[in-house]
C-alpha positions as CSV (number, residue, x, y, z in Angstrom):
1,X,113.8,103.2,90.2
2,X,113.9,106.3,92.2
3,X,112.5,106.3,95.8
4,X,110.9,109.2,97.6
5,X,110.4,109.1,101.3
6,X,107.4,110.9,102.8
7,X,105.9,110.8,106.3
8,X,103.5,107.8,106.7
9,X,99.9,108.8,106.8
10,X,96.5,107.2,107.4
11,X,95.9,106.3,103.7
12,X,99.3,104.7,103.2
13,X,99.2,102.9,106.5
14,X,95.7,101.5,105.8
15,X,96.8,100.3,102.4
16,X,99.8,98.5,103.8
17,X,98.0,96.9,106.7
18,X,95.0,95.8,104.6
19,X,96.6,94.8,101.2
20,X,100.2,93.9,101.8
21,X,100.0,90.2,102.2
22,X,103.1,88.1,101.4
23,X,101.5,84.7,102.3
24,X,103.0,81.3,102.3
25,X,106.5,81.0,103.8
26,X,106.6,84.8,104.1
27,X,103.3,85.2,105.9
28,X,105.1,86.2,109.1
29,X,105.9,89.5,107.2
30,X,102.2,90.2,106.4
31,X,101.5,93.8,107.6
32,X,98.3,92.8,109.4
33,X,100.7,91.8,112.2
34,X,102.1,95.4,112.3
35,X,98.8,97.4,112.3
36,X,99.4,99.0,115.7
37,X,102.9,100.1,114.7
38,X,101.9,101.5,111.3
39,X,98.8,103.3,112.6
40,X,100.7,105.0,115.4
41,X,100.6,108.6,114.3
42,X,103.3,109.6,116.8
43,X,105.9,107.8,114.6
44,X,104.8,109.3,111.2
45,X,107.6,111.4,109.8
46,X,109.9,110.7,112.7
47,X,110.5,106.9,112.5
48,X,108.0,105.7,110.0
49,X,108.0,106.7,106.3
50,X,106.1,105.7,103.2
51,X,108.3,105.1,100.1
52,X,106.9,106.2,96.7
53,X,108.2,105.7,93.2
54,X,108.5,108.3,90.4
55,X,104.8,108.0,89.7
56,X,103.9,108.7,93.3
57,X,102.8,105.1,93.9
58,X,103.3,103.5,97.3
59,X,106.1,100.9,96.9
60,X,107.5,100.5,100.4
61,X,107.8,101.5,104.0
62,X,110.7,102.3,106.2
63,X,110.8,102.1,110.0
64,X,113.7,103.7,111.9
65,X,114.2,103.0,115.6
66,X,117.0,103.8,118.0
67,X,118.0,101.9,121.1
68,X,120.1,103.6,123.9
69,X,122.9,102.1,125.9
70,X,120.4,100.3,128.2
71,X,118.8,98.7,125.2
72,X,115.7,100.9,125.7
73,X,113.8,102.2,122.6
74,X,114.2,106.0,122.2
75,X,110.8,107.7,122.2
76,X,109.9,109.5,119.0
77,X,109.6,112.8,121.0
78,X,113.2,112.4,122.0
79,X,114.5,112.1,118.4
80,X,117.3,114.7,118.3
81,X,120.9,114.4,117.0
82,X,122.5,114.3,120.5
83,X,120.2,111.5,121.7
84,X,120.2,109.6,118.4
85,X,124.0,109.6,118.0
86,X,124.4,108.0,121.4
87,X,122.1,105.2,120.3
88,X,122.1,102.3,117.8
89,X,120.0,102.8,114.7
90,X,117.8,99.8,113.8
91,X,115.9,99.7,110.5
92,X,112.9,97.8,109.2
93,X,111.6,98.0,105.7
94,X,109.2,96.4,103.4
95,X,108.7,96.4,99.7
96,X,105.2,96.0,98.3
97,X,104.6,92.3,97.8
98,X,104.0,92.6,94.1
99,X,107.5,94.0,93.8
100,X,109.4,91.3,95.7
101,X,111.5,88.8,93.8
102,X,112.2,91.3,90.9
103,X,115.8,92.3,91.8
104,X,114.8,95.6,93.4
105,X,115.7,94.7,97.0
106,X,119.3,95.8,97.2
107,X,118.6,99.2,95.6
108,X,115.6,99.7,97.9
109,X,117.5,98.8,101.0
110,X,120.4,101.0,100.1
111,X,118.1,104.0,99.5
112,X,116.4,103.4,102.8
113,X,119.7,103.3,104.7
114,X,120.8,106.5,102.9
115,X,117.6,108.3,103.7
116,X,117.5,107.2,107.4
117,X,121.2,108.2,108.0
118,X,120.8,111.6,106.3
119,X,117.4,112.4,107.9
120,X,118.5,111.6,111.4
121,X,122.0,113.1,111.0
122,X,123.2,109.7,112.3
123,X,126.9,109.6,113.0
124,X,127.0,106.1,114.5
125,X,129.3,103.4,113.2
126,X,126.6,100.9,112.0
127,X,123.0,100.3,111.3
128,X,121.2,97.1,112.4
129,X,118.2,95.0,111.5
130,X,116.5,91.8,112.5
131,X,115.0,89.2,110.1
132,X,113.6,85.7,110.5
133,X,116.4,83.2,109.7
134,X,114.0,81.4,107.4
135,X,113.8,84.4,105.1
136,X,117.0,83.6,103.2
137,X,115.9,85.7,100.2
138,X,116.0,88.9,102.4
139,X,119.2,87.8,104.1
140,X,120.9,87.5,100.7
141,X,119.7,91.0,99.8
142,X,121.0,92.4,103.0
143,X,124.3,90.7,102.6
144,X,124.6,92.2,99.1
145,X,124.2,95.6,100.6
146,X,127.0,94.9,103.2
147,X,125.1,93.5,106.2
148,X,126.7,90.7,108.2
149,X,125.0,88.5,110.8
150,X,126.2,89.3,114.4
151,X,123.7,87.5,116.5
152,X,120.9,84.8,116.5
153,X,117.8,85.3,118.7
154,X,114.3,84.0,119.1
155,X,111.7,86.3,117.6
156,X,108.0,86.4,118.2
157,X,105.1,87.7,116.1
158,X,101.5,87.2,117.3
159,X,102.6,84.5,119.7
160,X,104.5,82.5,117.1
161,X,108.2,82.1,117.9
162,X,110.9,81.7,115.3
163,X,114.7,81.9,114.9
164,X,115.8,85.3,113.8
165,X,119.2,86.8,112.9
166,X,120.4,90.2,113.8
167,X,122.5,91.9,111.1
168,X,124.6,95.0,110.9
169,X,126.2,97.1,108.3
170,X,129.2,99.2,109.1
171,X,128.8,102.7,107.6
172,X,131.6,104.2,105.7
173,X,132.9,107.8,106.2
174,X,130.3,110.4,105.7
175,X,130.6,114.2,105.1
């Protein structure tokens, strides 16, 4: 499958927040928990992208955030190569619930990484992400793409705490 990245917009954000429900053991990933983030228009096209397939259907989302040396999130208005290359790139992504468990994860994650690095002209050594430790399915996908666990932390979503792992992928040489 080919993936096309476009700036998030109101229609895509509403579809994700309203209809992307994973449920069961994956309910912590339901996008209703992320409504404020997805509906934040200041991030659209800077750090938040909709992912479409060849037919133009919404199949995923990509969030790109950067943290400076003081572990402060870089504001979207400050996204420029000089600022971003002095920061760590953190990624978040989601595949439409109906597409999970079909073997698309590694290809999707690799496409997201490639797009984020190219779009932000990122020259850092690694990209990072965080995921609940209980989501072994996602962790296996990330490991297949080259991520390794470097830290364990306590995460929180809507007042619910959980063990999370932080993972990083060292990037190879780029042109």
